[in-house]
C-alpha positions in Angstrom: -4.7 -23.2 -5.9 -1.9 -21.7 -8.0 0.7 -19.5 -6.2 3.2 -18.3 -8.7 5.7 -15.5 -8.2 4.4 -12.0 -8.3 6.7 -9.0 -8.6 5.5 -5.9 -6.8 6.0 -2.7 -8.6 7.0 -0.4 -5.7 8.2 2.2 -8.2 4.7 3.7 -8.1 5.7 5.5 -4.9 8.9 6.9 -6.3 8.7 10.7 -6.1 11.0 13.6 -6.9 10.6 16.4 -4.3 11.9 19.9 -3.8 11.7 22.0 -0.6 8.8 24.2 0.0 6.9 22.8 -3.0 3.3 22.1 -3.4 1.8 20.5 -6.5 -1.4 18.7 -7.3 -2.1 17.1 -10.6 -4.8 14.7 -12.1 -3.7 13.2 -15.4 -5.1 10.6 -17.7 -3.4 7.3 -17.9 -3.3 5.6 -21.3 -3.9 1.9 -20.6 -4.7 0.9 -24.2 -1.3 -0.7 -24.7 -1.2 -2.5 -21.3 -4.0 -5.0 -21.4 -7.2 -3.4 -22.7 -9.3 -6.6 -22.4 -9.0 -6.4 -18.6 -10.6 -2.9 -18.2 -12.8 -2.4 -21.3 -15.4 -0.3 -19.6 -13.2 1.8 -17.3 -10.8 4.6 -17.9 -8.0 5.1 -15.5 -6.6 8.4 -14.3 -3.7 9.1 -12.0 -3.9 11.5 -9.1 -0.6 13.0 -7.9 0.0 15.5 -5.1 3.2 16.6 -3.4 3.6 18.7 -0.3 7.0 19.5 1.1 8.2 22.1 3.6 11.2 23.0 5.7 9.9 24.5 9.0 12.8 26.6 10.3 14.2 29.4 8.1 18.0 28.9 7.5 17.9 25.3 8.7 17.5 22.0 6.8 15.6 20.4 9.7 12.9 19.7 10.5 11.3 19.0 7.2 8.5 16.8 5.8 7.2 15.4 2.6 3.8 14.1 1.8 3.3 12.4 -1.6 0.3 10.7 -3.2 0.5 8.9 -6.5 -2.7 6.9 -7.1 -4.5 5.4 -10.0 -8.3 5.6 -9.9 -11.3 5.1 -12.2 -12.4 8.2 -14.1 -15.8 6.9 -15.2 -19.0 8.1 -13.7 -20.8 4.8 -13.1 -21.6 2.5 -10.2 -18.5 0.3 -10.8 -16.1 3.2 -10.8 -17.8 4.7 -7.7 -17.5 1.5 -5.8 -13.8 1.0 -6.6 -12.9 4.6 -5.9 -14.8 4.7 -2.7 -13.0 1.7 -1.3 -9.6 3.0 -2.2 -10.5 6.4 -0.8 -11.9 5.0 2.4 -8.8 2.8 3.0 -6.6 5.9 2.8 -8.7 8.7 4.2 -11.3 6.8 6.2 -14.0 8.7 4.4 -15.8 8.3 1.1 -16.1 12.0 0.2 -16.4 12.5 -3.6 -14.8 13.4 -5.8 -11.7 11.3 -5.4 -9.1 14.0 -5.8 -10.9 16.5 -3.5 -11.0 14.0 -0.7 -7.3 13.1 -1.1 -6.3 16.7 -1.2 -8.2 17.5 2.0 -6.6 14.4 3.6 -3.1 15.5 2.6 -3.6 19.0 3.9 -4.8 17.6 7.2 -1.7 15.4 7.4 0.5 18.3 6.6 -0.9 20.4 9.4 -0.6 17.5 12.0 3.0 16.7 11.0 4.0 20.3 11.0 2.7 20.7 14.6 4.3 17.5 15.7 7.7 18.5 14.3 7.6 21.9 15.9 6.8 20.3 19.3 9.9 18.0 19.2 12.3 20.4 17.5 15.2 21.4 19.8 17.1 24.5 18.6 20.1 23.5 20.7 20.4 19.9 19.4 21.5 19.8 15.8 22.1 16.0 16.1 18.6 15.1 17.2 17.1 17.6 14.7 18.8 15.7 11.9 16.3 12.9 12.5 13.3 15.2 12.0 12.8 14.4 8.3 9.3 12.9 8.1 7.6 11.5 5.1 4.4 9.8 4.1 4.3 8.4 0.6 1.2 6.6 -0.7 1.1 4.9 -4.1 -1.5 2.8 -5.8 -2.0 1.1 -9.1 -4.2 -1.4 -10.8 -2.6 -4.7 -11.8 -2.3 -5.1 -15.6 -3.0 -8.9 -15.3 -5.9 -9.5 -12.9 -7.7 -12.8 -12.6 -10.4 -13.0 -15.3 -13.5 -11.3 -14.0 -11.7 -9.2 -11.4 -9.8 -5.9 -10.9 -6.8 -6.0 -8.7 -5.2 -3.1 -7.0 -1.9 -2.6 -5.0 -1.6 0.1 -2.4 1.7 0.9 -0.8 2.4 3.2 2.1 6.0 4.2 2.9 6.2 6.3 6.1 8.6 7.7 8.6 7.3 9.9 11.5 9.9 9.4 14.1 11.5 6.4 15.9 14.3 4.1 15.0 13.0 3.2 11.5 10.2 3.8 9.0 7.5 1.4 7.9 6.2 0.1 4.6 2.8 -1.5 4.3 1.2 -3.1 1.3 -2.5 -3.6 0.9 -4.1 -5.6 -1.8 -7.6 -5.0 -3.1 -9.7 -7.0 -5.4 -13.0 -6.0 -7.1 -15.6 -7.8 -9.2 -15.2 -6.4 -12.6 -18.9 -6.4 -13.5 -20.1 -4.7 -10.2 -17.1 -3.1 -8.5 -17.9 -5.1 -5.4 -14.9 -5.4 -3.0 -13.9 -9.0 -2.8 -13.2 -10.5 0.6 -11.7 -13.8 1.6 -15.0 -15.5 2.1 -15.9 -14.7 -1.5 -12.8 -16.7 -2.7 -11.8 -19.3 -0.1 -13.7 -21.9 1.8 -13.5 -20.4 5.2 -14.5 -23.6 6.9 -11.2 -25.0 5.6 -8.9 -22.2 6.8 -6.6 -24.8 8.4 -5.9 -26.3 5.0 -5.1 -23.0 3.4 -2.9 -22.0 6.3 -1.0 -25.2 6.0 -0.4 -24.5 2.3 0.8 -21.0 3.1 3.2 -22.2 5.9 4.6 -25.0 3.6 5.2 -22.4 0.8 7.0 -20.0 3.3 9.2 -22.9 4.4 9.9 -24.0 0.9 10.9 -20.5 -0.2 13.4 -20.5 2.7 14.8 -24.0 2.1 13.5 -25.6 5.3 11.0 -28.4 6.0 9.9 -27.9 9.6 8.6 -25.0 11.7 11.6 -25.5 14.1 14.0 -25.0 11.2 12.1 -21.9 10.1 12.4 -20.5 13.6 16.2 -21.1 13.5 16.6 -18.7 10.6 13.7 -16.3 11.1 11.1 -15.0 13.5 8.2 -16.0 11.2 5.2 -17.3 13.3 7.1 -16.4 16.5 5.8 -12.8 16.7 2.4 -13.7 15.5 0.8 -16.9 14.1 -0.4 -17.3 10.5 -3.9 -16.2 9.6 -5.9 -15.5 6.4 -7.0 -11.9 6.0 -8.3 -9.9 3.1 -4.8 -8.9 2.1 -4.3 -11.0 -1.1 -4.1 -10.3 -4.8 -5.9 -12.2 -7.5 -4.0 -12.3 -10.8 -3.8 -14.5 -13.9 -0.6 -16.1 -12.7 -2.0 -17.0 -9.2 -2.7 -15.6 -5.8 -0.3 -13.6 -3.7 -0.7 -13.2 0.1 1.2 -10.5 2.0 2.1 -10.2 5.6 3.4 -6.7 6.6 6.1 -6.0 9.1 5.3 -7.2 12.6 2.2 -9.2 11.6 3.8 -12.6 11.8 7.5 -11.7 12.2 9.9 -9.1 13.4 11.0 -6.0 11.6 14.2 -7.8 10.5 12.2 -10.3 8.4 10.5 -7.5 6.5 7.4 -7.8 4.4 6.6 -11.5 3.6 5.1 -12.4 0.3 3.6 -15.9 -0.3 3.0 -16.7 -4.0 
């Protein structure tokens, strides 16, 4: 198995927001110059939506921002439908079509819930505590320009703060068969009966990346496999350069260790 370095493009969730602003846009994405051989039968579009609001007149706080910036398949065929439904379901937990209508409804629902929550915790007599009431949920997604031959690869990133000491950032990888749009799971790629072999390779790569040779040494410099042990899930990306596994915050380590990528 090849595991070469993969660079995540988190810029897909970079947004410019202004107060009390609502905007929805679906625009075509020209992928002809990226890598046309990878998606010859599919046309990509990008759905963007921004909802921002400041709740108390004359005050900066509380406020919130909801932002969606997602690539999806424009075509009306079974492959596009399968891919879009999976992305949609992962975000909204529904498969309501069309793609943009479902996401718009989802964002409006989020907006209502966040607004109600902020109003509940807002204290007009505590300027200091109110300064923390700046919530945001930013969700970005894009197709990889260099998927493994025969597949489509998609990265979904959620950046969120809805109270507490810090926000969270979760990354989810999705892979699809290019010919059918079928969602690819671990049993479709790996020999599940040999999970222990794969887990050993992952652990060795984690240790190698950190310049240690034993699990004891790894625990001396991090909390990896202390909070949770290693496991193989469906959160991996199939690309020409190799396979990338990702473990989000708290899955196998503490918040201080951040998101862990294994290439």
